[in-house]
Backbone bond lengths (Angstrom), bond angles and torsions (degrees), N, CA, C in turn:
res aa  C-N    CA-C-N  psi(-1)  N-CA   C-N-CA  omega(-1)  CA-C   N-CA-C  phi
1 M - - - 1.471 - - 1.510 109.73 -
2 T 1.291 115.39 149.49 1.451 120.17 -179.42 1.517 109.63 -83.22
3 N 1.328 116.17 151.20 1.438 121.29 176.50 1.527 108.39 -97.95
4 N 1.314 115.12 79.06 1.454 121.94 -174.70 1.521 108.91 -86.64
5 K 1.327 116.91 104.80 1.466 119.64 -177.65 1.510 113.70 -81.35
6 G 1.325 116.96 -5.44 1.458 119.43 179.20 1.502 110.93 78.07
7 S 1.335 114.97 169.20 1.460 119.64 -178.14 1.509 110.01 -78.68
8 E 1.352 115.68 156.47 1.463 120.19 177.69 1.548 111.04 -61.50
9 A 1.338 115.15 -33.62 1.474 119.51 -179.22 1.516 110.74 -63.79
10 D 1.342 116.43 -35.48 1.465 119.79 179.57 1.505 112.23 -71.18
11 Q 1.337 118.75 -30.44 1.429 122.91 -172.45 1.525 112.15 -86.18
12 K 1.323 113.92 70.60 1.443 120.11 179.51 1.519 109.74 -67.74
13 Y 1.333 116.78 -33.50 1.464 121.71 -179.04 1.523 111.31 -112.31
14 D 1.327 114.92 140.43 1.452 119.73 170.40 1.511 110.52 -75.56
15 V 1.318 117.79 -35.81 1.446 123.24 -175.43 1.497 110.72 -137.81
16 A 1.344 117.93 137.36 1.472 124.00 171.43 1.523 107.32 -122.64
17 I 1.326 115.61 129.70 1.484 122.08 -176.31 1.513 109.57 -109.11
18 S 1.327 115.74 126.39 1.473 121.71 175.92 1.537 107.47 -112.22
19 F 1.362 115.79 134.93 1.461 119.46 -174.68 1.531 109.27 -161.21
20 L 1.321 114.30 160.58 1.475 121.46 172.86 1.524 109.00 -77.32
21 A 1.312 116.40 156.36 1.457 120.72 177.66 1.516 111.75 -58.78
22 R 1.323 117.43 -34.52 1.471 120.68 -178.57 1.519 111.69 -67.05
23 D 1.337 117.12 -20.23 1.457 121.72 -178.41 1.515 113.13 -104.04
24 E 1.336 115.01 21.51 1.453 118.61 -178.12 1.524 112.31 -60.65
25 R 1.359 116.87 -34.89 1.448 118.98 -178.75 1.526 111.39 -66.92
26 I 1.332 118.95 -39.99 1.455 121.67 176.25 1.524 109.43 -63.93
27 A 1.345 115.99 -45.40 1.459 119.04 179.08 1.511 111.81 -62.86
28 G 1.340 117.09 -38.34 1.429 120.64 178.02 1.538 112.73 -64.38
29 D 1.318 116.12 -40.71 1.490 120.90 176.34 1.534 109.62 -61.57
30 L 1.347 117.44 -42.65 1.441 120.31 -179.18 1.538 109.07 -67.30
31 N 1.308 116.82 -43.02 1.451 121.61 178.21 1.496 111.67 -56.46
32 D 1.337 117.07 -44.32 1.470 121.27 -179.81 1.547 111.95 -63.11
33 L 1.339 115.82 -37.69 1.461 120.16 179.03 1.542 112.44 -70.47
34 L 1.340 116.23 -26.98 1.459 121.10 -174.61 1.501 114.23 -94.85
35 R 1.316 116.87 -33.89 1.441 119.22 -165.79 1.545 111.95 -74.75
36 E 1.301 117.50 -16.08 1.460 119.52 173.12 1.532 107.47 -84.72
37 G 1.305 115.63 78.83 1.446 121.96 -177.41 1.494 114.86 132.72
38 L 1.335 117.47 -20.69 1.474 121.44 -179.50 1.518 109.80 -132.58
39 S 1.314 115.53 156.79 1.472 121.62 173.39 1.515 107.67 -91.65
40 V 1.347 116.53 121.57 1.476 120.82 -171.58 1.546 109.69 -123.62
41 F 1.336 115.26 132.10 1.465 119.88 170.39 1.523 106.73 -91.81
42 F 1.314 116.18 112.89 1.458 123.66 -179.08 1.508 108.28 -134.51
43 F 1.318 117.02 105.57 1.443 123.56 178.19 1.532 108.07 -93.67
44 P 1.333 120.12 121.67 1.440 127.72 24.30 1.525 116.25 -94.08
45 G 1.335 117.62 9.34 1.443 119.32 179.19 1.506 114.53 -61.11
46 K 1.383 116.04 -21.08 1.472 120.42 179.96 1.525 112.10 -112.02
47 Q 1.307 117.23 23.86 1.463 119.91 -177.29 1.528 112.16 -56.73
48 E 1.329 116.15 -37.08 1.454 118.14 -175.74 1.556 110.13 -63.82
49 E 1.352 118.66 -26.69 1.421 119.49 -179.91 1.544 112.81 -78.79
50 L 1.341 116.65 -14.45 1.471 120.13 178.65 1.490 113.77 -91.58
51 A 1.348 116.57 -13.68 1.446 120.72 -178.89 1.521 110.82 -60.67
52 G 1.328 117.12 129.34 1.449 121.35 177.13 1.529 113.70 76.94
53 T 1.323 118.29 11.48 1.452 120.53 -179.93 1.551 108.63 -113.38
54 N 1.343 113.41 173.57 1.467 118.91 169.56 1.515 106.99 -70.53
55 G 1.354 117.55 106.34 1.467 120.76 -172.21 1.509 113.54 -56.84
56 L 1.356 117.49 -46.69 1.453 119.36 -177.04 1.511 111.87 -63.38
57 E 1.338 116.97 -45.96 1.461 119.51 -178.88 1.534 110.44 -67.93
58 S 1.314 117.03 -35.24 1.461 120.01 178.60 1.515 111.02 -65.69
59 M 1.328 117.55 -30.92 1.459 121.43 178.77 1.518 111.07 -79.12
60 R 1.327 117.34 -30.42 1.460 121.82 -177.47 1.562 111.68 -74.94
61 K 1.324 114.49 -43.90 1.472 119.29 -167.66 1.522 114.08 -56.86
62 P 1.345 120.62 -44.94 1.477 117.77 179.81 1.514 113.51 -59.54
63 F 1.334 117.04 -31.24 1.459 119.68 -179.25 1.505 113.27 -80.85
64 L 1.327 115.79 -12.78 1.458 122.49 174.99 1.537 111.83 -90.89
65 T 1.332 117.25 -20.86 1.457 118.86 -168.61 1.544 114.33 -126.03
66 A 1.309 118.66 -19.37 1.484 119.22 -178.58 1.515 111.86 -60.52
67 R 1.320 117.65 148.64 1.470 119.30 179.35 1.516 111.18 -59.87
68 I 1.339 116.73 -40.77 1.439 121.90 -179.76 1.530 108.96 -134.38
69 V 1.316 116.05 133.84 1.465 121.96 173.60 1.523 108.68 -108.89
70 V 1.333 115.62 127.12 1.451 121.42 179.01 1.522 108.15 -110.31
71 V 1.328 116.59 122.69 1.464 122.45 175.64 1.524 108.43 -105.79
72 L 1.326 117.20 118.09 1.460 122.73 173.52 1.524 105.79 -90.21
73 Y 1.328 115.59 100.97 1.460 120.32 -165.67 1.516 114.89 -104.11
74 R 1.298 114.98 129.13 1.449 125.28 159.54 1.533 105.39 -154.68
75 E 1.311 118.39 155.11 1.448 121.55 174.92 1.534 110.82 -61.16
76 P 1.339 121.46 137.85 1.457 127.49 11.18 1.539 113.87 -102.98
77 W 1.331 119.20 43.96 1.472 120.82 177.71 1.535 107.73 -54.33
78 G 1.331 114.90 138.99 1.471 121.17 -176.64 1.523 114.01 89.12
79 N 1.342 116.73 -8.81 1.459 121.81 179.71 1.546 112.71 -121.81
80 T 1.349 116.50 14.35 1.452 120.00 172.16 1.510 107.27 -111.12
81 N 1.343 115.57 168.59 1.478 119.73 -171.69 1.513 112.46 -54.00
82 W 1.325 118.52 -55.71 1.462 120.38 -175.20 1.531 112.20 -76.14
83 T 1.347 117.59 -42.35 1.477 117.42 -177.80 1.505 112.18 -68.95
84 R 1.320 116.92 -23.68 1.481 118.59 174.59 1.534 110.81 -65.21
85 V 1.338 115.92 -41.22 1.461 120.67 176.11 1.516 111.09 -63.72
86 E 1.334 115.73 -44.98 1.452 120.33 -179.06 1.521 112.25 -65.39
87 Q 1.332 117.34 -40.00 1.452 121.05 177.39 1.523 111.37 -61.40
88 A 1.340 116.66 -42.16 1.449 120.86 178.40 1.521 111.49 -59.83
89 A 1.335 115.97 -42.18 1.476 119.31 178.98 1.520 110.48 -66.54
90 I 1.300 118.34 -38.62 1.474 121.07 179.10 1.512 112.67 -64.68
91 T 1.347 117.13 -44.54 1.468 119.08 179.87 1.513 110.25 -71.00
92 D 1.328 119.09 -32.78 1.469 119.92 175.84 1.521 110.51 -63.92
93 R 1.307 117.26 -40.60 1.448 122.49 -177.79 1.542 110.58 -64.84
94 F 1.327 115.61 -36.68 1.450 119.55 179.08 1.502 113.00 -55.37
95 L 1.342 117.21 -38.67 1.465 121.01 -177.48 1.520 111.70 -63.82
96 K 1.334 118.05 -22.23 1.462 122.51 -178.87 1.516 113.44 -99.92
97 E 1.345 117.24 -32.03 1.442 119.82 -168.68 1.514 116.00 -124.99
98 G 1.311 119.81 -7.35 1.457 119.02 -171.20 1.518 109.92 81.80
99 W 1.344 116.82 -154.97 1.469 120.21 -171.15 1.498 114.65 -121.14
100 D 1.316 122.18 3.56 1.486 121.08 -170.33 1.514 112.55 -72.22
101 W 1.326 119.91 -4.75 1.459 122.96 177.15 1.545 112.13 -95.74
102 L 1.343 117.28 -0.38 1.473 121.49 -172.87 1.521 110.68 -107.75
103 L 1.336 116.81 135.99 1.459 123.00 171.68 1.509 106.98 -125.36
104 F 1.338 116.07 111.70 1.447 123.14 -173.43 1.534 108.84 -101.74
105 V 1.343 114.98 110.96 1.467 120.76 -172.09 1.536 110.22 -101.14
106 Q 1.327 116.14 117.97 1.456 121.16 179.59 1.548 109.17 -85.59
107 L 1.331 115.83 119.25 1.461 120.81 -179.95 1.512 113.80 -88.44
108 D 1.318 117.57 -18.29 1.466 121.10 175.60 1.523 107.61 -149.20
109 E 1.308 113.93 170.70 1.479 119.99 -177.60 1.537 111.36 -99.68
110 E 1.343 114.82 -7.61 1.491 118.09 -176.01 1.537 112.88 -84.82
111 S 1.325 116.82 -31.33 1.461 119.72 -173.89 1.530 110.62 -71.10
112 K 1.326 116.14 133.75 1.461 122.39 176.17 1.522 108.97 -72.51
113 L 1.310 117.30 128.70 1.477 120.96 179.91 1.515 109.68 -72.30
114 P 1.348 117.77 150.45 1.463 120.50 179.46 1.536 111.17 -60.42
115 D 1.318 115.35 145.12 1.457 120.60 -178.98 1.520 113.34 -62.20
116 W 1.363 115.44 -28.81 1.448 118.53 -176.36 1.537 113.52 -80.34
117 L 1.327 117.82 -8.78 1.443 119.75 -176.75 1.523 110.59 -76.93
118 P 1.342 117.15 124.88 1.472 119.41 -176.12 1.514 112.47 -76.27
119 E 1.333 116.36 158.81 1.467 122.98 175.78 1.505 108.61 -83.42
120 T 1.340 117.05 80.64 1.460 120.79 -178.26 1.518 108.90 -136.03
121 N 1.342 116.99 -173.54 1.447 121.90 -178.50 1.507 113.92 -84.09
122 I 1.340 117.11 20.87 1.460 120.15 -178.73 1.516 111.51 -86.21
123 R 1.356 118.21 1.25 1.439 121.21 -175.15 1.523 110.29 -98.04
124 F 1.329 115.57 150.12 1.445 121.66 -177.86 1.540 108.21 -144.13
125 A 1.322 119.79 125.84 1.444 122.94 -179.05 1.529 108.67 -95.46
126 L 1.322 116.83 110.32 1.480 120.10 -174.24 1.513 111.19 -65.16
127 E 1.350 118.37 -41.09 1.461 121.04 -177.36 1.538 111.04 -62.07
128 Q 1.308 116.32 -28.76 1.463 120.20 -177.40 1.523 113.17 -81.15
129 Y 1.357 115.46 -38.32 1.462 119.63 -171.95 1.515 114.57 -110.50
130 G 1.326 119.10 -26.75 1.469 120.89 177.69 1.506 113.99 89.01
131 I 1.324 116.51 166.49 1.450 124.64 -171.70 1.536 111.76 -68.60
132 N 1.348 117.80 -37.81 1.455 120.38 -177.30 1.530 111.68 -68.86
133 Q 1.326 117.28 -39.62 1.454 119.25 175.88 1.526 111.91 -69.40
134 L 1.329 116.85 -33.00 1.462 119.74 174.70 1.521 110.23 -61.43
135 A 1.348 116.71 -46.22 1.467 118.90 -179.83 1.519 109.86 -62.40
136 G 1.326 118.26 -37.85 1.485 120.16 177.54 1.500 110.98 -64.73
137 A 1.347 118.39 -39.23 1.450 121.49 179.76 1.530 110.19 -65.82
138 V 1.306 117.25 -39.20 1.475 121.22 179.18 1.533 110.69 -64.22
139 K 1.327 115.93 -45.40 1.462 120.91 -179.92 1.537 110.40 -60.32
140 L 1.340 116.86 -43.01 1.459 120.90 179.06 1.528 110.88 -62.21
141 R 1.317 117.43 -42.35 1.465 121.34 -179.91 1.554 110.76 -65.92
142 V 1.324 116.35 -37.37 1.462 119.56 177.12 1.537 109.76 -62.18
143 Q 1.300 116.68 -45.98 1.458 120.04 179.45 1.515 111.70 -64.19
144 Q 1.299 118.09 -37.47 1.469 121.26 178.42 1.519 111.83 -64.60
145 R 1.345 116.26 -24.35 1.451 120.29 179.37 1.503 112.31 -102.51
146 G 1.309 116.56 23.18 1.473 121.87 171.31 1.490 116.21 92.23
147 G 1.320 118.20 5.25 1.458 120.26 178.63 1.510 111.97 -83.98
148 K 1.322 115.83 162.61 1.454 122.83 179.93 1.517 109.33 -124.40
149 L 1.325 114.49 138.83 1.464 120.42 176.30 1.500 108.54 -87.98
150 E 1.319 115.12 119.38 1.456 120.25 176.64 1.516 108.96 -83.61
151 P 1.320 118.67 139.48 1.469 120.34 178.06 1.502 109.71 -61.33
152 P 1.333 117.54 142.89 1.451 120.86 178.58 1.532 111.57 -62.96
153 T 1.305 116.72 146.11 1.441 121.10 -179.50 1.500 109.50 -121.98
154 A 1.308 116.23 160.84 1.452 120.35 176.24 1.533 111.52 -61.50
155 L 1.325 116.95 -33.85 1.452 120.85 -177.92 1.531 110.94 -67.53
156 T 1.320 119.02 -45.34 1.450 121.04 179.26 1.522 111.11 -64.11
157 H 1.315 115.31 -39.17 1.458 118.11 176.93 1.533 111.77 -65.96
158 A 1.320 116.09 -39.09 1.460 120.35 179.48 1.512 110.80 -65.05
159 R 1.343 118.39 -35.27 1.450 121.44 179.41 1.552 109.65 -62.78
160 R 1.340 115.69 -41.93 1.478 119.02 179.86 1.537 110.27 -65.18
161 V 1.334 115.45 -43.32 1.454 118.88 179.48 1.516 110.60 -62.12
162 Q 1.334 116.54 -42.03 1.439 122.27 178.46 1.529 112.03 -61.81
163 R 1.322 115.96 -43.57 1.470 121.51 -179.45 1.538 109.92 -61.87
164 E 1.313 116.56 -45.28 1.447 120.64 178.95 1.548 111.75 -63.91
165 A 1.332 114.58 -41.95 1.478 118.89 179.57 1.525 110.78 -64.72
166 S 1.319 117.72 -37.14 1.465 121.80 178.46 1.528 111.12 -63.65
167 L 1.326 116.79 -43.13 1.470 121.36 179.27 1.538 109.27 -62.81
168 I 1.325 117.26 -45.82 1.448 121.21 -178.99 1.530 110.10 -61.91
169 A 1.325 117.18 -44.36 1.458 121.05 -178.87 1.549 110.23 -63.71
170 D 1.326 117.39 -44.10 1.460 120.60 179.65 1.513 110.88 -62.28
171 Q 1.329 117.48 -43.63 1.447 118.87 -179.85 1.502 111.86 -64.09
172 K 1.320 118.69 -40.12 1.438 121.00 177.38 1.522 111.07 -61.88
173 A 1.328 115.95 -43.16 1.495 119.71 -178.16 1.551 109.76 -68.35
174 F 1.340 116.56 -49.04 1.468 118.93 -177.49 1.519 111.14 -63.24
175 F 1.312 117.46 -43.25 1.470 121.63 -174.78 1.542 113.10 -72.60
176 R 1.313 116.19 -2.82 1.486 119.37 176.70 1.539 110.60 -120.23
177 H 1.334 116.33 19.19 1.439 120.84 -178.77 1.540 108.33 -115.37
178 P 1.336 117.27 106.54 1.466 121.02 -173.67 1.519 114.95 -53.62
179 E 1.322 118.22 -40.19 1.477 120.02 -179.20 1.536 110.69 -68.10
180 W 1.333 116.39 -40.35 1.470 119.95 178.19 1.543 108.72 -65.60
181 I 1.323 118.38 -41.28 1.451 121.80 178.40 1.501 110.89 -59.47
182 E 1.335 117.18 -45.21 1.467 122.18 -179.46 1.536 111.00 -63.03
183 N 1.323 116.92 -45.02 1.463 121.31 -174.59 1.527 113.97 -77.09
184 N 1.333 116.73 -22.60 1.468 119.60 -174.64 1.509 112.62 -116.25
185 I 1.305 120.18 -50.96 1.450 121.56 -179.31 1.526 111.54 -76.86
186 H 1.329 117.42 -55.06 1.463 120.71 -173.28 1.534 111.46 -64.17
187 R 1.332 116.70 -40.08 1.466 119.15 177.87 1.502 111.58 -64.65
188 Q 1.339 115.24 -39.29 1.467 118.01 178.93 1.527 111.01 -67.95
189 V 1.329 117.57 -39.40 1.447 120.74 178.34 1.553 110.46 -59.99
190 E 1.318 115.87 -45.15 1.451 119.64 -179.20 1.527 112.20 -62.47
191 S 1.326 117.09 -44.85 1.472 120.73 177.82 1.520 109.66 -65.80
192 L 1.327 117.50 -34.61 1.467 121.15 179.07 1.524 110.34 -62.11
193 M 1.341 117.98 -45.46 1.457 120.22 -178.27 1.509 111.33 -61.59
194 H 1.321 117.56 -39.37 1.467 119.85 178.54 1.522 110.96 -73.45
195 R 1.313 118.05 -31.18 1.481 119.79 176.88 1.526 110.74 -68.38
196 I 1.333 117.39 -38.70 1.454 121.07 176.23 1.511 110.34 -58.85
197 A 1.354 115.76 -43.37 1.456 120.36 179.69 1.538 111.07 -65.78
198 E 1.326 115.79 -38.87 1.484 120.21 179.90 1.521 109.79 -62.76
199 L 1.324 117.46 -46.59 1.441 120.01 179.82 1.516 112.70 -61.77
200 T 1.334 115.42 -40.12 1.470 120.80 178.90 1.514 109.96 -65.70
201 D 1.332 117.91 -41.30 1.471 121.18 178.78 1.539 110.55 -66.16
202 E 1.321 117.73 -36.25 1.474 120.08 176.92 1.520 109.85 -61.40
203 I 1.317 118.06 -41.57 1.457 121.50 177.88 1.516 110.69 -66.37
204 R 1.329 116.76 -42.88 1.471 121.14 179.02 1.517 111.88 -58.50
205 V 1.332 115.34 -48.16 1.474 119.80 -178.78 1.523 111.69 -71.21
206 G 1.321 116.56 -44.79 1.462 120.25 -174.23 1.515 113.80 -71.55
207 L 1.337 117.59 -33.89 1.452 121.21 -175.50 1.530 114.92 -113.21
208 G 1.322 115.53 -4.51 1.458 118.90 177.92 1.527 113.29 73.24
209 M 1.312 118.08 20.32 1.459 121.01 179.20 1.548 109.13 -78.74
210 K 1.324 115.92 141.84 1.458 120.66 -177.64 1.539 109.50 -84.96
211 L 1.322 114.88 79.35 1.454 122.42 -177.09 1.523 108.82 -114.40
212 V 1.333 116.27 149.57 1.440 122.93 176.68 1.525 107.89 -127.51
213 A 1.347 116.12 135.52 1.454 122.42 176.52 1.501 108.91 -128.28
214 R 1.360 116.11 128.51 1.438 120.70 -178.71 1.556 109.32 -128.31
215 P 1.326 117.93 95.34 1.458 119.96 -177.73 1.531 112.23 -89.16
216 L 1.360 115.48 145.19 1.432 123.09 171.06 1.558 105.50 -126.53
217 S 1.329 117.55 -172.36 1.461 118.86 -175.83 1.526 112.16 -67.13
218 Q 1.334 117.78 -38.18 1.446 120.02 -178.57 1.529 111.76 -131.01
219 R 1.320 115.16 23.95 1.467 119.21 -178.06 1.521 108.52 -154.65
220 C 1.338 116.15 150.15 1.433 120.67 173.79 1.516 107.83 -148.18
221 V 1.342 116.95 136.66 1.468 121.50 177.43 1.534 107.69 -113.57
222 L 1.342 116.10 130.60 1.430 123.12 174.57 1.544 106.93 -116.76
223 R 1.350 116.76 140.08 1.464 117.96 179.44 1.521 111.04 -161.42
224 D 1.336 113.50 161.84 1.449 120.12 162.01 1.540 104.81 -123.63
225 E 1.329 119.01 -156.11 1.449 118.39 -176.31 1.515 114.03 -79.37
226 R 1.390 115.76 -6.26 1.468 118.36 -172.99 1.526 113.05 -117.15
227 V 1.316 117.06 -38.22 1.469 122.14 -171.89 1.516 110.33 -135.35
228 S 1.337 115.90 165.40 1.451 120.92 178.24 1.510 112.01 -143.32
229 M 1.333 114.92 163.56 1.456 120.88 169.64 1.523 107.21 -133.47
230 N 1.295 114.69 130.65 1.463 121.98 177.66 1.528 108.35 -107.56
231 I 1.313 117.06 116.69 1.465 122.02 -179.63 1.525 107.10 -109.35
232 G 1.314 116.76 125.32 1.472 119.00 -177.85 1.522 112.73 -148.47
233 W 1.300 114.82 154.19 1.477 122.51 174.80 1.512 110.05 -93.44
234 R 1.324 116.58 128.65 1.462 122.26 178.70 1.525 108.74 -118.75
235 Q 1.351 115.99 125.51 1.454 120.85 178.62 1.530 107.55 -136.62
236 A 1.306 114.94 111.57 1.465 119.48 -174.88 1.526 113.30 -70.89
237 F 1.323 116.62 -35.06 1.462 120.71 -175.75 1.537 109.76 -121.97
238 Y 1.312 115.79 128.67 1.467 121.61 -176.32 1.524 111.78 -57.18
239 H 1.323 117.00 -40.61 1.471 122.16 -170.40 1.531 112.13 -91.84
240 S 1.320 119.09 4.07 1.452 119.31 -173.95 1.532 112.91 -151.91
241 V 1.354 115.24 140.89 1.485 120.07 170.01 1.529 109.07 -121.74
242 S 1.335 116.73 21.96 1.468 120.33 179.77 1.531 110.33 -72.54
243 E 1.318 118.27 -25.90 1.468 121.40 178.84 1.522 108.14 -151.03
244 D 1.326 114.61 157.69 1.467 120.54 -179.28 1.504 112.28 52.84
245 A 1.313 117.27 43.21 1.477 123.25 176.30 1.518 107.33 -137.49
246 E 1.336 117.43 124.74 1.445 118.60 -174.66 1.528 110.05 -167.17
247 I 1.336 115.19 160.04 1.470 121.80 168.77 1.519 106.08 -98.23
248 I 1.328 116.46 128.45 1.453 122.35 178.96 1.522 108.99 -112.54
249 A 1.325 115.03 130.35 1.457 121.25 174.38 1.543 106.47 -114.66
250 A 1.330 115.90 99.88 1.466 122.01 -174.27 1.529 110.90 -103.71
251 E 1.313 115.28 133.85 1.477 121.73 -178.96 1.548 109.36 -97.61
252 F 1.369 114.04 140.83 1.473 118.95 -179.77 1.520 109.74 -130.76
253 N 1.338 115.61 154.36 1.449 121.13 -174.96 1.548 112.01 -94.79
254 G 1.313 116.12 28.53 1.456 120.91 176.77 1.511 110.47 -166.09
255 P 1.299 118.19 174.01 1.492 120.76 -177.79 1.525 112.12 -73.03
256 L 1.324 116.39 138.57 1.471 123.75 173.26 1.533 107.64 -111.19
257 Y 1.317 115.24 143.81 1.467 119.48 179.59 1.542 108.81 -129.10
258 L 1.316 114.85 148.05 1.468 119.94 173.22 1.513 109.64 -80.74
259 P 1.332 117.97 153.42 1.464 120.04 -177.50 1.524 113.59 -53.60
260 E 1.321 116.98 -39.49 1.479 119.21 -176.49 1.516 113.00 -69.80
261 E 1.349 117.35 -13.12 1.465 119.43 178.04 1.541 110.68 -78.24
262 R 1.343 117.54 -17.40 1.464 122.06 175.29 1.521 112.69 55.24
263 M 1.321 114.01 45.50 1.484 120.98 177.66 1.513 107.94 -113.43
264 M 1.340 116.28 144.85 1.455 121.42 179.46 1.523 110.07 -121.41
265 T 1.328 114.62 146.77 1.470 120.51 174.93 1.528 108.28 -123.42
266 V 1.316 115.79 145.82 1.481 120.09 180.00 1.485 109.83 -74.22
267 F 1.352 117.86 -42.19 1.427 122.70 -178.34 1.543 109.13 -115.08
268 A 1.316 117.08 127.52 1.497 120.62 178.73 1.525 108.17 -70.62
269 P 1.308 118.37 133.27 1.479 121.77 176.30 1.536 110.73 -60.41
270 T 1.284 115.44 151.42 1.463 122.77 178.16 1.517 109.82 -99.92
271 E 1.333 116.08 136.74 1.460 118.60 176.55 1.533 109.64 -71.63
272 L 1.319 115.49 133.37 1.466 121.63 -179.11 1.516 112.45 -93.27
273 Q 1.307 115.91 -48.67 1.484 122.19 178.31 1.522 107.53 -168.00
274 R 1.326 113.98 169.33 1.467 118.38 -179.34 1.526 110.97 -143.70
275 A 1.321 115.34 150.54 1.466 122.61 171.01 1.503 107.28 -111.63
276 R 1.340 116.82 142.38 1.455 122.13 -176.50 1.525 109.36 -123.93
277 F 1.353 114.90 140.34 1.457 120.08 -177.05 1.523 108.16 -132.60
278 T 1.314 118.25 122.98 1.471 122.92 -176.61 1.525 109.10 -107.66
279 P 1.326 116.86 147.30 1.478 120.05 178.95 1.502 112.71 -78.96
280 T 1.330 116.28 150.55 1.438 123.13 174.53 1.507 107.37 -149.91
281 L 1.349 116.70 175.01 1.461 122.01 176.67 1.516 109.13 -109.00
282 S 1.331 115.26 139.21 1.445 119.67 170.43 1.529 110.32 -81.42
283 L 1.312 118.06 172.11 1.444 120.83 177.47 1.505 111.98 -60.57
284 S 1.344 116.04 -27.55 1.491 119.95 178.32 1.509 111.37 -87.40
285 R 1.360 116.34 10.43 1.460 123.10 175.29 1.525 112.60 67.06
286 E 1.325 117.17 33.40 1.442 122.56 175.08 1.505 109.72 -104.39
287 V 1.337 116.91 151.57 1.469 120.75 -179.70 1.543 109.39 -72.09
288 R 1.317 115.36 128.40 1.444 120.54 175.25 1.538 106.11 -132.17
289 W 1.341 115.46 170.18 1.463 121.89 -176.13 1.515 110.54 -128.13
290 I 1.326 116.51 142.14 1.453 122.86 179.17 1.528 107.80 -120.80
291 E 1.349 116.15 129.23 1.475 119.63 176.24 1.516 108.97 -77.77
292 V 1.307 117.28 122.56 1.454 122.95 -178.17 1.513 109.60 -62.13
293 G 1.324 116.33 130.83 1.440 121.70 178.62 1.505 116.37 85.17
294 K 1.341 116.40 -1.37 1.435 121.97 179.52 1.554 110.79 -109.20
295 K 1.317 116.09 177.20 1.459 119.14 174.82 1.525 110.75 -58.19
296 A 1.286 116.56 148.69 1.486 120.93 -176.06 1.524 111.21 -74.13
297 E 1.343 114.04 69.31 1.464 121.99 179.89 1.518 108.13 -97.81
298 L 1.333 118.02 126.19 1.436 122.50 -178.49 1.517 110.37 -84.12
299 L 1.313 117.50 112.85 1.455 123.14 -177.11 1.528 110.84 -98.09
300 S 1.336 116.84 128.46 1.447 120.46 169.13 1.517 108.96 -73.15
301 A 1.319 118.17 171.66 1.445 121.58 177.58 1.535 111.06 -59.35
302 E 1.336 116.50 -39.01 1.468 120.83 178.18 1.516 110.16 -65.80
303 D 1.344 116.35 -45.47 1.475 119.84 177.49 1.542 110.36 -57.65
304 L 1.327 114.92 -43.54 1.465 119.52 -176.24 1.530 110.64 -66.43
305 A 1.327 116.87 -39.20 1.474 119.62 179.74 1.534 109.40 -60.38
306 H 1.335 117.44 -45.39 1.466 120.98 179.11 1.502 109.84 -64.60
307 R 1.320 118.28 -42.82 1.458 121.60 -179.54 1.515 111.75 -58.69
308 I 1.321 117.66 -43.59 1.453 121.79 -178.66 1.512 111.36 -67.12
309 V 1.345 116.72 -44.41 1.457 120.19 179.12 1.568 109.72 -63.42
310 I 1.294 116.46 -38.12 1.484 118.94 176.93 1.535 111.15 -63.22
311 L 1.326 116.90 -39.38 1.485 120.49 175.38 1.511 109.93 -61.08
312 F 1.329 117.80 -40.50 1.453 121.33 177.90 1.537 111.24 -63.98
313 L 1.309 116.17 -43.19 1.471 120.39 178.78 1.511 110.79 -64.53
314 D 1.333 117.82 -36.08 1.454 120.52 175.02 1.528 110.85 -64.72
315 L 1.332 117.67 -35.68 1.462 121.63 175.85 1.530 109.62 -62.07
316 L 1.327 117.02 -45.07 1.463 120.91 178.55 1.505 110.38 -61.88
317 N 1.329 118.07 -37.69 1.465 122.11 -178.47 1.520 109.50 -66.96
318 R 1.331 117.93 -39.82 1.476 119.67 176.24 1.510 111.60 -65.65
319 A 1.330 117.34 -35.25 1.458 120.77 175.93 1.532 110.95 -64.13
320 D 1.323 116.00 -43.63 1.471 120.61 179.08 1.512 111.72 -60.46
321 K 1.355 116.42 -33.93 1.479 121.13 -177.81 1.520 113.09 -84.64
322 G 1.324 117.45 1.55 1.462 120.94 -179.20 1.509 114.11 72.95
323 Q 1.349 116.11 26.11 1.461 119.87 -177.13 1.540 112.81 -94.84
324 I 1.339 116.88 7.01 1.447 121.75 -178.51 1.525 109.52 -123.47
325 E 1.313 117.21 134.51 1.473 122.34 173.29 1.517 107.99 -91.36
326 F 1.296 115.27 110.90 1.463 120.76 -173.42 1.507 113.09 -77.57
327 T 1.342 114.17 158.74 1.451 120.32 175.59 1.552 108.25 -63.99
328 S 1.311 116.55 133.18 1.473 120.34 -179.39 1.536 109.74 -77.08
329 G 1.292 119.27 141.15 1.425 122.97 178.80 1.532 111.44 -110.16
């Protein structure tokens, strides 16, 4: 295959970054390290350039023409709306140019790599080398493909500072606006509780597991005959979610019931542990969730629903293994 680098006119970007919404923070950190010296396509950082254009073609072109394409990979990359478009552009480009323009970054060891990805030196393990070495590897690949590193300027640095300040200011304003909180946080919390119940019911029906899901507007209880999980939204101040506002997924060593179920237990279950998720804004000003004490991974409502159900399944697994002391009856 020929190594067709394309015309200089086509190469508007030195680097194009493809990533899942949940990995926006990692992509943003990489973008910040690269853009002081390189031209980087980072969506949503380039949303203004897509306005009024053919969205699909505008998303494809940078991945067909950039000197280097960086994929921040974990499942389900390639199976979401935008990453599916980007993956198609990447595989199309391979047929014309080979793979030396691609840097495939593995964000975890659990995700199965795509079958089309070749066994070559285009892979990079982020957990092993870190974000700074990744940025250095990208810069080297850009130079190898004819790109030049421009010295950082005060203006480019000021733009990054301004962008970060704008996000912080918007989050402060939105998170203290009761109407915005109701329309964005509360509605998402309610849909999240029902989605958690839907996922649990799918498992119950599909696998025959004896699971119960009871969703309310800001609460959901999951249980089997031995253990429970209580998921609830906590907001200390009506007018603000800037602090003391979170989704709590608490595990218990016995069954929990909602008041309307009219069930009584002799011994109240004991809480075993809890996971906490706080709201934040993405660069595209969408509500995302961060698990307290974990890596700064931005979870969509769908991501969070799956995460909570997985935590519940892990609780069941510990019960099966005899690792939980149950409430005595």
